[in-house]
SEMAR-883786 format. One record per residue (C-alpha): y, x, z; residue in three letters. Coordinates in steps of 0.2 Angstrom, whole numbers, plus 5000, padded with zeros to 4 digits. Layout:
N
YXZala...
//
This chain:
209
506350295089met507950295077thr507450335059leu508650475051arg509050435032val509850535018leu510550445004val510550544988ala511250464972asp512650494960asp513350324959gln514450294972ala514250104974leu512450124975val512450254988arg513650134998ala512449994996gly510950095002phe511950155017arg512649985022gly510849905022ile510150055032val511650095044ala511749895048ala509949895053thr509449935072pro508250085072gly508950165057phe510350295054glu511050375039val511550555043val512250605027gly512450565008glu512350664992ala512950644975gly512050774966thr510350854968gly511151024975ala512050914989glu510450824993ala509650994996val511151065007glu511150905016gln509350895021ala509451075025arg510951035037arg510250865045his508350875043val508250695040pro506550595042asp506750525024val507850555009val508150414998leu508250514981met508950464965asp508050534949val509450574937arg510850664945met512050804939pro511950994944glu510150964950met509050814947asp508050734960gly506450804955ile507050984957glu507950924974ala506250854979thr505351014976arg506651124985gln506651004999ile504750995002thr504451175000arg505651245011ser505051285028ala506651205036thr506451045027thr504451045024ser504250885035gly505550785027val504850635018arg505650595000val505650414993leu506150414975ile507250254971leu507350234951thr507950104939thr506450154928phe504850084929asp503350214931leu503550354920asp503550554918glu505050564929tyr504150474944val502450574940tyr503550734940ser504350684957ala502650644965leu501950814959arg503450894967ala503050834983gly503850654985ala502850534996ser503250374985gly504450284974phe505250114972leu506250024960leu508050004964lys507849824961ser506949794977ile507549684992ser508349765008pro506849715018ala505649805006glu506749955006leu506749965025leu504949945026thr504750085013ala505750195025ile504650155039gln503050175029val503550345022ile504150405039ala502550365046ala501750485035gly500950365023asp501150345004ser501850204993leu500750124980arg501750134962pro502249954956pro501449974940ala500450094931ala500950154912pro499650184900ala498750334907ala498050474898gln496350514905pro496050674912ala494450734905ala493250804919gly494450784933val493250674942leu491650744937asp491450834955ala491550674964ile490150544969thr490050354963ala490650314981arg491950434980glu492650374965arg492750194973glu493650254989val494950344976leu495250184966ala495650094982leu496750234988val497650224972ala497850044975ser498750074991gly497450025003leu497450105021ser495850185026asn495550035038thr495749915022glu494550035011ile493250025025ala493349845026arg493349815007arg491749935006leu490949875021asp490950045029ile491650125045ser493450185045pro492650365050ala491550355034thr493250315025thr494150465032lys492750575028thr492650515010his494650525008val494350725016gly493050765002his494250694989leu495550804994leu494450954995thr493450924980lys495050874969leu496151014976asn497450874982ala498750904995arg498850735000asp498550544997arg500150544984val499150684974his497550574974leu498550434967val499150534954ile497450614950leu496750424949ala497950354937tyr497850504924gln495950474925ala496350294921gly495350234937leu495250074941ala495149984958ala493349894960pro493349714961thr493249634978pro
//
């Protein structure tokens, strides 16, 4: 299956670089480009790509608002947004994740990492943030969950899949899936990306192996 990608960045050279990497790789296709957030929304509605590579800071409409409009529109709700930024994990990235982005990467990544990230996002998974800022613990946010669910949440925030979490905690994948489902319900989270945000806001660290 060919993955259809939209590239949104206000710098023409950056767009050209990402376009060249994606278009030159079998199994990938660039279906459009955008230099502003408004253009990104319009192009996403026109082409309905699998993944949008979205810059955070763009004129007319920033990448956060563009992400919000794309992910909340009935026409493009299935489009996955991957935030690419020159900044390390900061308030802009958290805002983008809350707006519906499926993950983010720094623009300093290698071409191979970029292509892998697109595949991961298109498959419906989320990407682990490369670093965490000094979190402001959210008081009481985890009061409703059990000790085991805390462990699972911390490992979700570390980027582990259900299979990896099951192996790490010596439980079955089915049990892991149940724990994740309980976390989504108890924390009123829409997906795994939202769980990652909540874990970092709560200052939750992954358990030691």
